[in-house]
N, C-alpha and C positions, 0 to 999 in steps of 0.2 A: 561080167561088168555091170549088167542090168540089176542083178541082184543086189550087189554091193551098193549101188545107187539108191535102190529101194530101201536098203536097210538104213541108210544114212538119213533118209527123208523121215522115215519113220520114228528114228532116234530124236530129230529135231522136233517133231510134233509132241513128243513126250515130255520133253523140257519146257515147253510153252505151256503145257497143261499143268505141270507143277508150279511154274512161276505164278499163273493165274490163281490157282488155289492158294499158293502162300500170301498173295495179295489179299485175297478174300479174307483169309484168316486174320491178316492184321487189321483189316478194316473192322471186322467183327469184334476183335479185342478192343479196338478203339471206341467203337459203338457202345459196347458193354460197359467199359470204363466210364464212359461220358454219362450213361445212364444211372450208373451206381452213383457217381459223383453228383449228379443233379438230384438224385433222390436223397442223397445225405444233405446236401445244401436246402433242399426243401424242407427236410425234417428240422435241420438246424434252424432255419428261419422260423418255421412254425414254433419250435420250442423257445426261440428268442421272443418272439411276438406274445406267447403265452406267459413267458417270465416277466416280460415288461408290463403285460396286463395285470399279471398277479401282483407286482410291485406297486403299480398304480392303485389296484384294489386294496392292497394293505395301507398304502398311504392314505386313502380316502377314509378307511375305517379308523385310523389313527387320528386324523384330523377331525372326524365325527366325534370321536370320544373326547378329544381335547376341547372341542367347541362345547359339548355338553357340559364338561367340568368347569369351563371358564365362565359360564354365564352366572351373574350375580343374581341372586334372588330366586323366586320360582320360575321354573322353566316354562315358557308359553310357547305354543306351536307357532304363533305369528312372529315371534322373535328369531327363530331359526328354522328356516324352511326344511332343512335336511332333518331336523328333529320330528321324526313321524311316530305314528302310533306304535309301530313295531318295536321301538326302543323303549316306550313307555308302557309296554304291555306287561300283563302280570308275570308272563315268562321273559326275563330280560336276556335269556340265552337264545332267543328265537332267531333263525337265521334271517338275514336281510339280504334280499335279491338286488342285484345290479344288472340293468339292461342297456343295451346300445340304443342308438337313434330308431332303430328298425323294430324294437322289441325283443331283439333276440337276447337270451341270458348270456351275460358274460362271466358272472360268478356270484359269490355269495360270501358274506361274512356275518359274524356276529360279535357283539360286545359282552365281554364278561369282565366285571369289576373284581379285582383281587388286591388286598391291601398288602403290598410288598413290605411296607414298614411293620406289618404285623407277624411277618415270618423271621425266621432266624437266618442271620446274614452269614453265609458259610465262610466268609473271608474276615469276619469280625469276631464272632463268638468264640470263646475259649474255656469257659467255666466247665468243669466236669462233674462237680458235686455241688450239693446245696451249700450256699456260702452266706454268712452275715453281710458280705459285701455286694450280694447280688443287687443289680439294678443301678449301680454308679455310673456305668456308662454302657454302651451298647454290647461291649464285649462281655460283659458280666451277666450272660445268660446261661441257664442250665443247658448245655450243648446236648447231652444224650436225651433228657427229657423232651426238649423242644423237637427233636427229630424222630423220637420213638425208638431208639436203638440203644444197645448195651454201652456202658462206659467205655470198654476196651475197643469197641468200633468207632465211637467217637474220637478216642485217642488216636487211632488210625489216621483220621481225618486231620487231625492237628500235627501229626507226624509228617503227613504229606505236605502240609503247607510250610513246615519249618525246615524242609529239606533233609539231606543225609545226616547232618549233625544233630537233628532234632531239638534244635534251640532257636528261639527268635532271634533274628538279626544275626549278628556276629557274636563272638565270645566276650563282648564287652558291654558296657552300660550304653548301648546305642543312642537311647533317647535322653542320656544325660541327666536323669532325675534322680540318680542315687543321692546326691547331696541334699535334695529336697526331702525325699521320702525317708532317708535314714535321720532326719533331724525335725520332722513336723509333729512329733508325738502322737502319731496315728499308726495303727496296724494295717497298713495299706494293702498288704496281701493276706489278711485275715487268718494268719497261722498262729495267732495266739502271742506273737512277740511283737512288741513296739521298738521301731527303730533299730533293727538289727543292722549290722555294718553293711551287708550285701542286700539290703532292701532296695528293690528296683532294678537290680542287675539281672539280665536274662529273664525280666518278666514278660508276660504275653503282650504288653503294651508296646514293647520294641517291634512287634510285628506290625507291618503296614502294607496292605495290598497294593496301595499305589505308588509306594516309595519302598521297594523290596531291598533288603540289605543281605550280604553274604549269600548263602544258598537258598534262601527263602523262595517259595513259590506261591502262586495265586490261583484259585479255580477260576476258569475263564468260562465255564458254562455248567448248568446242572448235570448234564449228561457225563461230564467228567467226574462229578461226584459219585455217580452211580457206578462208573467204571471202577472207581477206587474201592467202593464198598462192595462190589459184586463178589469179589474172590473170598471176602471174609464172611459174607452173609450166606452164601450158597452151602456152607457147611452146615448151617442150622435150620435151613428152610428148603421145603419142596420148591419144585420148579415154579408151580403156580403162586405159592406163598411168596416166593422171592420176588416175583413179577409184582405182586401187589404191594410189597414192603419198599421196593424202589419207587413206585408210583406214590406210595404215601409220602416218602421222603421229598420227592419233586414237588408235591403240593405244600410241604411246610418249610422249605428251603428257598433262598434266594441269594443272588449275588449282586442285584441291582438297587438295593435300598442304600440310602446315603443318610449321613447324620450331620445335616448343616442347621446350626441354630437359627432361630427366627423364620419369618414368613412373610410373604406379601400381605401388607394390611390393607392397602387399598386396590381396587380393581384396575387393572390396565395402567399401573403407574409404578414408580420406583419405591421400594420399601421405605417406610418411615419409622420402623422399629429402631430405636437408637442402640439397642443391644444386639442388632443383627446387620444393620446397613453398612456397606463399606465407606471409605473415605470420601469416594467421588459422589456417592448417593447422598452422603451426609452434606457435601458441599452443594449440592444441587437444592437440597432442602433449606439450607442456610440462605442461599441467594434467593430463593423464593420468598422466605420470610423476611429478609432484608429488603425486598422490593416493596413489600405491604408496609413495613415499618422499620425504618432505617435504624440500625444499631451499630453498624460498621461502615466507615466511609472508604476504607482501602479494601480493595479485592484480595490483596495479599494477606491483610488480617483475617479475612473470611477463610482463605486457604489454610492459614495457621490454626484457626479455630476448629475447622473440621477435622484436621489431622490430630489435633490434641483430644477432641472428644472421642475419635476412635481408639487412640492409643491409650486412653485412660482406662477403656473398658476391656480391651483385649489383653491377653496374657502370653503374646508370642514374643515379646522382647524386640520387635523389629520396628523400625520407625515407619509410620504411615506417611506418604508424601502426597501433597495436593499442589500442583504447580512447581513452584520452586521452594515451597515451605514444608519444613519437617515438623512432625509431632515430637512429644517427649515421652520416652518410654520409662520402664522401671529402672534401667541403668543409665545414669546421666553423668556428663561431666559436671563437676561441682565447683572445682577451683583449679587454677594454673598458677605455678610458680615458675616464670620464665627466666632465662639466663642473664638477667641484668647483673649478675655477680661474676659471672665467667669473664675471663680477660685474655687478651693475646698480646704477645710481645714479639716484634722483629728481633732478630739475634744480631742485627747491626745496631750501633747506638748513635743517638744524636748527641749524646753527652759527651763521649770519648771517641776521638778520631786518631787515625794514626800519624805520625810525623807532625806535620803543620797542621793548623786550622783546629786545634783542640778547642772544643766548646763545652763549658759546663752548663747542664741542663738538669733541673731539678724536678722536671715535670713527670706526670704519670707515665707518659708514653715512653719515657727514656729507660733503658736498661743500664744498670748502674755499671755493671762489668760487660762491655761490649765484645764483639768476636775477637778484637785484638787484645783486649784485656784478659780474655780467657788464657792466652799465653803470657799474660803479664807484661805485654809489651808497652801499653799506654798508662798502666798504674804505676808499676813499681820498678820492674826489671828490664822493661823495653827489649823483648825478644823479636827475632824475625823468624820466618818460617824455614825451618830447617830443609824442607823440600826444596827451597830455591838456593839455600846458601851452603849446604852441606853435601858432601859427597854420600849418596845413598847406601852404598856399599859399606864404607869404613866410618861414617859420621864423622868427618875429619876436619876439613879447614873451611874457614870463612872464605868466600870469594871476594877478593880484594877490590873488584869492580863495582861491588854493591855493599857499601858501608851499612851497618847496622845503626839504627837511631839510637844515639846515646844520650839525647836530652833527658831520659828518666832512667838512668842508671842507678843502681843501688851501692851504698857503701857496704862494704863487707869486712870482716875480720878473720884473717886466715889463722887457723889453728892446727895443732897435731901435724906439723911438718907439711902442711898444704893438703892433708887428706880430709880435713873438715873445715867448712866455711860458715861462718854465723852472718845471716842476713840481719842488718842493722836497720836500715831505713833509707829514705830519699837522700841521695848525695848531698852532702853539706861542705862548706869551707871549713878553714881552722876555727873561724869565729862562730861556727853553728848556723850560719845563714845557709838556707836551702838554695840549691843551684837550679831547681827546676822552675820553670816559668809560672807566673802567677796563677793562669788557669788550671795547669797542672796540679799545682799546689792545692787549689781550692777544691778540685776534683778529688784528690787523695784524702783530704779532710773529710769530705762528704761520704767517701767510701767507708772510712773508719766509723763514722756516726751510724750508717746503716748497719754495718757489721756488729757494733755494739747493742743496737736495737734488737737485732735478730738473737743475740744473746750467747751462743755457744763460742764463737770466735771473735771476741771483742777486742777493744783497743788494750794496748800493753805499752810499757816505755822500756826501751832497751838502753844499755850503756856498752859502748866498745870503742875500740881503737882501730880505725881503718888505715893507719899509717902517720897520724898527726903526732905521734908521741904521748898521746893523752886520750882519756876516754871522754866521748861525747855522748849526750843523751839523743835517742832517736824515737821518734813516734812511730810505733809499728801496729801489728795486729797479731793475733794468734792464728795458727794454720792447723787444719787437720793433720794427725799424726801419719807421717809418710805421703803427705800430699805431694811432695816434689819428687818422689821416687820415680825413676826412669825418665825424668826430663834431663836436659842437658844445659851446661852452664858455660860461658866464656867469661874469662876475668881479664880486665885491663888494668893498666897501672899508669898513674899521673905523677909528675913532678910536684911535690907539696908547694915548690915555689911559684908555680904557674897556676896550681889549683884550679883546673879547667877540666871539663868531663873528657875522658879519653875518646878519641875519633874512631878507634878500633881498627882502622884500616891502614893506619900509618905505622910502618914496621918499627920505627924508633920509639914509639910510644907503646908497642904491643909486641915483644920478642917473638920471634918465629916459634919458640918452643912452647909459647902459650896460646898459640893461634888455634889450638885443638877446642872442640867443644867436648867437654867432660861429662860423663853419665853419672847422675845422683843415683846413690843406691839406696839411701833412706833420708828421713828428715824428721825434726822433732816439731813439737807444737810451737815452740818459740823461734822456729825458722833455722836451727843448726842443721847444716846439709852435710852428709857423709859422701865423699866423692869415690869413684872407681879407681882413681889415681891422682897423684898430688899435683896441685898447680903451681908448686915451687913456692919461693919466700918473696917477700914484697921488696927486697932490696932498697929499702929507704924510701919507697914510692907509696902513694895512696892507692889503696886496692878497691877496685869497683867491679861489678859484674851486670851481665843480662842473662837472661834465660831462654832457653828454646823450649816451646810447649805447643799448644794449639795456635794455629795462626788463620790468615785469611781476611778479607775485606768485607764483603757483604754476608758472608757465612763463616762461622768458625770451622776449619778443617784441621785435620791432624795426619802426619805421616810418620809420627813416632809410636811404636808399639807399647802397649800397657801404659798410656799416659792419661793422667786426670786433668780434667779442667772443671772449673766452678763457674756457674751462671748465677750472677746476684741481680735479682729485680726488686723494684721498690714500688711503694704506693699500692699495693694490694690492700684489701680490707684487713685492718689489723686483727690478729688472733682468730682469724678464720682458717677453716681447713680448706685445701685446693688439692685437685689431682693434677699434677703437671704433665704435659705431653709435649715431646719434642719431635719435629719433623726431621727426618734424616734422608740425606741423598748422597749416592756414591759416584764417583768418577768411573768406576768399572760397572760391568754389566750385572754382576752378582751382588747380593747383599753381603755386607760385612757385619758381623755381630758386634754389639756394643753393650755396656753396662751402663745402666741408667738409674739412679736411686740415690738414698742417702749414703754418705761417704762411709760411715762405719758399717753399713751393710747394703753395699751397692749391689750385691747380688750376682748372679751368674750373667755371662754374655749372652745376648739375645739377638736373633735376627728380626728387625723390624718388620711389622705386619703392615703392608701397603706404606711403606716408608715412614712408619710412626711407632714410636716407643711410648708406653706409659710408663709412669714413675714406679720403681720399686718391683714390678713383675706384669705378666701379661693377664688380661681378664680380670677374673676376681682376685688375683694376687697383686693387682696394683695398690700402690700405697698412697693415700692422701696425707699431706704435710700441712702443718699450721704455719701461718705468717707470724712474723714477730710482732711486738707490740706497736711498731709504728708502719707496719705492712711490708716489711723486708723479708726476703726469702732467699735461701741458697739451695741450688739443686746441682748435682754432679753427673759428669759423663766420662766414661773411660774407654779408650780405644783397646781393641783387642791384640793378641800377639802377631797376627798376621798383617796388620797395617803397614803399608809401606807408601813410598812415592808413586807407585803403580796403583795401589789399592787403597785409597783414603776416603773417609766420610766426611760429609759435610753438614752442620746443623742449620736447618731452615726454618724458624719460627718456633715459638713456645706458646702453648695454651695452658691456661690455669683454669680448671674447671670447677665450678661450684654446683651445689645440688640443684636439680630441676625436678619438678613434681607435678604430675597430673593427678588429681583427686577425683575418684568415682564415687558416686553414692547410689546406694540401692533404696529408692524411695517405696518400693513395694513391701509385701508381708511374706514373701517367700525368698528363700535362698537362690541364687542363680550361679551356677558354675560358669567360669569364664575360660574354661580349658578349650584351647583351639581358636580362641578369638584373636582378632587382628588389630593392630592399631594403624591408621592410614594417615598420611598427610597428602594433600593435593595443592600444588602451587598454581594450577592452571597450565604449567609448562611440563611438570612431571607428577605423576601420581605414585607416590612412594610408600611401599610396604615396610613400615617401621619394624614390625616384628610380631611374632605369634606368641601368646601367652600359653606357656605350659607348666610353669612352676610358680610358687609364691612362698615367701617367708613371713611368718607371724606367730605370735605366742599361742593362739588357739589352733595353729595348724601342727604339722609334724615338726617337733623342735629340734631333732637330731639332723635333719636335712631339710632342703626345699621340699615342699608338698606338691605333688604331682597332679592334684585336682584343685587348682585355685578357684576358691569360691568368695562371693561378696554376699554377707549375711544381710537379713532385712533391717533397713534403717541404719546400716553401717557403711564404712568406707573401705576402698582399695586404692592403693597407690602405684602409679608408675614413675620409676625413678631413673635417672640417667646412670647413678652409680650408687650401690647399696651401702657402701662404706661411706660415702660422703653423706648420704641420708641419715646413716647411724650417727655419724659425728654431730649433725644439726639437730635432729629430732629424737635421737635414741639415747644411747649410754655415752655420747661424746667421744667414743674412741674410734679411732679408724680401722674398723674391722668388721667381720661379716656378722657379728652377734645380734643383729636385729631379730626378735621374737624370742629371745631367751629369758625376758623378764615380763611380768604381767601387764605392765603399762605400754608394751609393744604389741598389741594384740592385732592391729589391722594388717591384712595381707599386703605384701610389697613384691612388686615384680620388677626386674632390672632391664631397662630397655637396652636392646643390642646397640652397641657403640657405633657400629659401622654406618647404620642407616639412620641415625638420630638427627634429623634436621629437614630443612626445607630445600628441595631440589629444583634446579633450573637448567635447561639445555644451554650450552654455549653456542653462541653465534661465532664470534671470533675474538681474539686477543691482540690488542694494539699497544703502541707505546703511548703511554698517556701524555698529552701535551701539556699537562700541568706538573709534570715531573719536576723534582727538586724543590717543591713548595715545602715549607715548614721542615726543611733539613732531613726529609725522607729518602731523597736521591731518586734514582731512577725507578719508575714503577710501571707495570703493565695495567691496561684498562681491559676489562673483561665484559663484553657485550652478551647478553642473555636474551632468550625468546620469552614472550608472554609476560612481560613486565611492565609495570606501571608505579614505580616507586616515587616516594616523595625524597626530595634532595636531602642528602645525608641522614635518610631515615634509619640506616644501618651503619653509621660511623661507629667504629669500636667494636663490631661484631666480628666474628671468627668465620672464615669462609674455607671450606675444604673442597680441593680439586678431586673429581671422581673419573676414573675410566670405567664406565659401566660394562665395557666388554671384556674386562680384565685380560688385556693383551700381555701385560707383564714384560714389556721391552724396555730397551734403554730410554726410547722417546717417551714412555709413559712413567718416567721416574718421579714425575710430580703427582701421581695418583696416591691419594690419601693425605697429602701434606695440607696444613693449615696455616693460614695467614690472617693477619689484622686487615680490617677493612678501614682504609683511610678517608675515603668519602665515596659516595654513590651518586648517580643520577637517575633519570627516569628509567633507564634500562641497562645500566652498567654498574659494575664494581670497581674501584681502584684499590689494589692491596700492596701492602708494603713488603715486597720481595726483594727490593734493592737492585734489581736488575731489569732491563728491557731489551736485553741483547735479542737478535733475531732467532737464535737457536733456543733462547729461552721462551720467547713468545710462541715459538712453533710446538713447544711441548704443553703449553697452556690451553690449546684449542683442539678441535677435532681434526684428525681422527684419532689423536692421543688422549687428551682429557676431553670428554664430550659433555661434562655437567659440573656444575659447582653446587655446593650445599652449604646454607647458612646453618652453622652448628646448633642444635637443639632447636627450642622455641624463641625466635627473635624477641628481644626484650619488648619493642614497641608493637609487636602484634600487627594484626589486621591484613595478614598476606596469605594465610593458609587456611584451608578447609580441613578440619581435623575430624576424622570419623572412626567410629569403633565397629567392626563387623564381627558377626557370629561365625561359628563353624560352617555355616552354610553360605557364607559371603553376603549376608543380609546385614543392612545397616541398622544398628541398634542405638547408637548415640552419634551426635554430630554437634559442632560447634565451629563457627566461623569468625567469631569475634573475640578477642581478648586483648588487654593491655596490662602494662606494668603500672 
């Protein structure tokens, strides 16, 4: 038992010893680690202090050198204390010692003056062989000779700079100098050929170490150059010779030299060299001179003078700015032809109203055929909307509870056993007296005069018997062949003894068998209609009819498939070409295609782009048409085969565009490429990118197609136009086509401005009911308030306003996006437009979040509200104007 206890005691003493030793080991490790860490920290602190001392020493040396070089005149010791004898000694490379306050040596430096500008710049030079062009610019230095290496090795340096493709920049004319170099009459690349077509493309000047393009690279140190050359040079040199060769290159090459024109001409002052100073430096000099001897009273005039002095001498095509003033560069806005000829018309008419209240109006604002007249309800045959009165499935019966207005029914002569009907004219009695009221008769006579002035479908006189037992003369007009095709007709009969217009809904005057609306399958120029089925005989009664066509109140709409309507306007400029545009809105969510163009060539059905159709075709296929000798014009719209009472279009507003032209002039002596330049409008509310110039047409350019490098030649012009066909009509061949540039007198380049963004935009605040609605017969109208506006009263009366959904939401509530309306009047910050409706649902769609902007189409004729700028491909302003007027 004693032995066992003794064993246990000894075992416990062994454990304690091991524990103590373990603790000592841990403490030793911690102590050793701390010693090592402290030693590292001490060395790091020492190194940091030495580095800081070295940096300060280097800074002192640099400041010493700058001070010496900055002293004007002979250097005197008493002028700069630090300028000591060591620096002025015979050996300028002698070391200069620097001591601390105790006299201990901190370090030393020496100043060695080297002319970096006298070395070859590795990021600039590119000439590999002697050339006649040597010395034109810093890049034209014989690279191999300057470095003392072979041509092949110098080429390796160039290949490194140009990257894997071994071409400066990208594979295009990066510096856009091809139009200049290929036409300046100089052998710019010294290859013995003058003005070759590709001169300036992929030339060494496209490489710029500060603005690298494509896969280009720049040397960032001399050591990098030696590393690039080392693997090529070691094949031809011994180790010692290679070391000396690389050292020699390092003394001959630099990457630090710069090529800035001019220099400081006065000590410790701004430059006064007029060929080197900046615009602000020039402004300071002018201000100092003006203070001594006043020559300008306005500070803004001094700003403009400084900007123009600098722009006159530089060649960067970028406007200099001083304060709020701009200079004038080589490319300038020269002349503007604003849209004083462009006109808009509402699609409802003050001149002709439905049912009662017919008003004759010969004013410029009135449309001769209004939305009701498009279906001939008001003018001649007095139709009602089939969508309201006909069974949509069978096109069958007139609803007896809604009488058709018969006050303007037409007399007809029934032929071919009721299968043909001759439209004669407005209803008459047996003595030949018209039964329409006085205003309707006056309107009809005016309409005939307008059609006569337009020319193609003028006045005619017809003779026929509507049931009187004798032929009577009727004043009528011609119609386009098959104009009435796919329309519907209803015939009524009246007792000759009563000689009154039929009421249409009284069964004793309209037998049930004739209550059907019958489809017209073709028609002649003189109004002879061929029907799908017979209307029967007159049975000794007077026969009259109404037609079913396009209908609607504030906007013409149509529920009949393949049905054509005509819009007639008056008082445009006589004999001038216009490009008509119609705004289209649907009751359904999706677009329904329409045909809009000349009747004889109305073209294919097209889905409107942004609720708008151009006449005759889209884009460059659009067709301008000429107004008549008194300013009248007919345009035609046709519904498609899928039109129904569930999916029907409505026409909201017409625009008749005239040419608008911005003329640029190049006042310099060199051609300038406008490729990639942009035209900008800034209203203060919206900065609008009008478009980017990528092509142009002109006789001196590619005549087979638009030229892809639009260039303005020295002392020549360049035109921006809203439509090249309109421009050609007015200033070219006189024909509405794209032929500009095919004859020698059409040499100036023309760029067509994108139609979508051509105008001055403002952000919409809200749309409300105009408190002055119903004035001047316009009916209900919305008032659109806009941001950042300060207009004069009625400054834009008669202009065209387009609604814009800049977010392109393309939903039902954005159905007014792209539509254009006539401005009836405006106030300080609002427009009132002739939409004919101010319903809450209508106003909702004319303001955010649906339509968030409005755009005054083109350049407003009275001007003064827009900053117009031209930017180059680097987004720098090259031309600007803020004032123009008509």
